[in-house]
NUFI-276984 format. One line per field, with one value per residue (C-alpha): residue in one letter; x negated, y negated, z. Coordinates in Angstrom, 2 decimals. Layout:
<sites>
code c(A  ...)
u c(X  ...)
v c(Y  ...)
w c(Z  ...)
</sites>
This chain:
<sites>
code c(M  I  K  I  A  I  L  G  D  I  G  S  G  K  T  F  V  A  R  T  F  G  Y  P  V  F  N  A  D  E  E  V  S  K  L  Y  K  K  E  K  K  I  F  N  K  L  K  K  K  L  P  S  Y  I  F  S  F  P  I  K  K  K  E  I  T  K  A  I  L  S  D  N  S  N  L  K  K  I  V  K  I  V  H  P  E  I  K  K  K  M  K  L  F  I  K  K  N  K  H  K  E  V  V  I  L  D  I  P  L  L  L  E  N  R  I  N  H  K  E  D  F  L  I  F  I  Q  S  K  K  L  E  I  M  K  R  L  K  K  R  E  N  F  N  N  K  L  L  K  K  F  K  N  I  Q  L  P  L  D  Y  K  K  N  K  A  D  F  I  I  K  N  D  F  T  K  K  T  L  K  K  S  I  K  L  I  L  K  K  I  L  D  E  R  S  S  I  R  H  R  N  H  R  H  I  Y)
u c(65.59  63.23  63.13  59.96  60.08  56.92  56.74  54.05  52.85  52.83  49.53  48.88  48.83  52.37  52.69  49.22  50.11  53.54  52.03  49.29  51.92  52.44  56.25  58.86  58.69  61.46  59.69  62.07  59.76  59.59  63.37  63.83  61.60  63.77  66.93  65.50  64.58  67.59  70.68  72.71  75.17  72.34  71.33  74.92  75.23  71.88  72.61  75.94  74.28  71.10  72.05  69.17  66.56  67.80  68.15  67.39  67.71  65.59  64.99  61.49  59.48  58.40  62.08  62.60  59.39  60.39  63.83  62.32  59.72  62.17  64.74  64.55  68.04  67.41  65.49  68.40  70.81  68.64  68.32  72.10  72.64  69.73  69.65  73.13  71.96  68.71  70.74  72.76  69.57  68.16  71.29  70.93  67.26  68.13  70.87  68.49  65.87  68.25  66.44  63.03  61.58  60.43  61.05  59.24  60.99  58.86  61.35  60.03  63.36  64.35  65.00  66.18  68.96  69.62  69.03  67.42  69.20  68.53  67.07  64.58  60.92  59.27  55.56  53.92  50.81  48.33  45.62  43.17  44.45  41.22  41.40  45.06  44.34  41.36  43.61  46.48  44.21  43.23  46.85  47.95  49.90  49.13  50.93  50.44  53.59  55.65  54.06  55.11  58.69  58.91  57.38  59.96  62.86  61.16  61.34  58.21  55.49  55.36  59.05  58.46  55.41  57.43  60.18  57.74  57.29  53.76  51.10  48.47  45.35  44.72  41.09  42.00  39.91  41.76  39.79  40.68  44.22  44.81  43.61  46.07  48.94  48.18  48.34  51.58  53.27  52.25  53.74  56.98  57.42  56.36  57.97  60.76  63.20  60.75  58.98  61.92  60.91  60.37  58.20  55.73  54.26  51.46  48.50  46.20)
v c(64.90  62.99  64.10  63.38  63.92  64.38  62.71  62.75  64.06  67.76  69.11  66.13  68.42  67.86  71.40  71.27  67.96  69.22  72.27  70.20  68.26  71.31  71.10  73.31  72.83  73.29  74.20  73.99  75.84  78.83  78.78  78.75  81.85  83.58  82.70  84.28  87.44  87.86  85.96  87.89  85.00  82.74  85.40  85.64  81.86  81.54  84.53  82.95  79.60  81.06  84.47  84.43  84.13  85.64  89.43  91.20  90.88  89.99  87.07  87.10  83.88  84.49  84.45  81.09  79.73  80.85  79.26  75.93  75.86  76.88  74.11  70.66  70.99  74.32  72.88  70.57  73.53  75.50  72.57  72.03  75.64  75.99  72.67  72.82  76.11  74.49  71.71  74.34  76.09  72.77  72.10  75.55  74.84  71.53  73.21  75.99  73.43  70.83  70.86  70.21  66.73  66.59  68.59  68.23  68.33  69.44  69.04  68.02  66.56  64.98  61.44  62.61  64.69  62.18  64.78  62.32  60.04  56.40  57.22  59.78  58.77  59.04  59.75  59.46  61.57  59.73  61.79  61.20  62.44  64.30  66.11  66.98  68.48  70.42  71.95  72.66  74.51  76.88  77.92  81.28  80.97  77.24  75.86  72.23  72.17  73.42  70.79  68.02  69.33  69.13  65.65  64.47  65.13  63.39  59.74  57.63  57.96  54.18  54.23  56.95  55.14  51.94  53.83  55.38  54.20  55.62  56.45  59.10  59.06  62.78  63.78  67.44  67.68  68.80  66.60  63.25  64.45  65.41  61.98  60.24  62.47  61.84  58.07  58.34  60.54  58.13  55.22  57.09  58.42  55.23  52.62  54.44  51.52  48.80  50.21  50.71  47.84  48.94  45.93  46.87  50.23  51.82  53.29  55.94)
w c(136.21  133.94  130.28  128.32  124.55  122.50  119.06  116.38  113.05  112.16  113.51  115.82  118.87  120.21  121.59  123.15  124.85  125.96  127.68  129.33  131.31  133.51  133.55  131.84  128.06  125.51  122.27  119.30  116.88  119.22  119.60  115.81  115.54  118.18  116.23  113.08  115.00  117.29  116.10  113.53  113.16  111.97  109.46  108.18  107.79  106.01  103.74  102.78  101.93  100.40  98.96  96.45  99.21  102.49  102.32  105.59  109.35  111.28  108.90  107.45  107.43  103.84  102.76  104.50  102.96  99.45  99.85  100.94  98.15  95.42  95.86  97.47  98.95  100.73  103.69  104.54  104.30  106.74  109.16  109.10  110.22  112.66  114.52  116.12  117.68  118.83  120.45  122.35  123.45  124.66  126.75  128.34  129.03  130.73  132.77  133.84  134.92  136.39  139.75  138.18  138.56  134.91  131.73  128.39  125.01  122.04  119.18  115.71  114.49  117.81  116.51  113.08  114.64  117.45  120.14  122.57  125.04  125.83  129.25  127.88  127.79  124.37  123.96  120.56  119.88  117.68  116.01  113.16  109.80  109.03  112.37  111.76  108.33  109.70  112.37  109.96  107.52  110.33  110.80  109.49  106.21  105.85  102.80  101.76  99.60  102.52  104.78  102.36  102.30  106.10  106.13  103.58  105.97  108.89  109.85  109.15  111.77  112.26  113.19  115.78  117.12  117.54  119.36  121.84  125.44  125.51  122.93  123.59  121.42  121.15  120.63  121.32  124.48  127.58  129.98  128.37  127.66  131.30  132.37  130.00  131.12  134.78  134.23  132.24  134.83  137.60  135.68  134.95  138.49  140.29  138.10  136.32  136.30  135.29  132.21  129.87  127.59  123.99  123.25  125.98  124.99  126.96  125.03  126.50)
</sites>
C-alpha cells in the first residue's frame, strides 16, 4: 500500500485535492466532527479539562469555538485529547483498506503530531493567499481569530513545502488538478524506489 499525505495551508484546497485522487481518503476534520457527535468518552475528557466551556453531549461546535477563543492554552488541551483518537481511527482506516493500492491522508496536523512515516509520500498544495482568503470567507461560521489560533499551532508552510516530495499549484479547477494528479501518480507508481530524494521535489 502506498500512503499519500496532503499538506498545505488552511483553505488551500487539501480536501478537494485529496478527493480528486480517486482513492480512499482519511479526512481528519470529518473524523473529529464524528468524535464530537458520537464519542461520550471524548465529551467526558473535554468536560473535565474545560468545565467552563463544554456542557452538553453531543458536543456543540460553538462550545469548542468559545473555548479556543477564550484562552490560548485551550486549543492545545483539545488537540491533546482528540488527536490520539484520530491516530487510532487512521490506523483502523489503513487496516480496512490494506488491500488498496493507494490511500490518501488528509490530516491538518500530520507533521506536527508525527503521524506520518518515512515511506509516505508528501504532497504540498500551493495556492494564492488571496484565493485562499476568498474561499475561507465563503465558509459557514468563518472566524478570522479562530483561523489565526489554528495557524499558530501549525508548523511553518515553508517547512512543510520543503518536506514535500511533490508540490501541486492549485488553481481550483478540476481539469488542471486532474492532470497534475495523473502525472504524480504515474511517477509514484512507476518509479517508487527512485524518487525518494528530498532535494529533488517535483512541481506541478
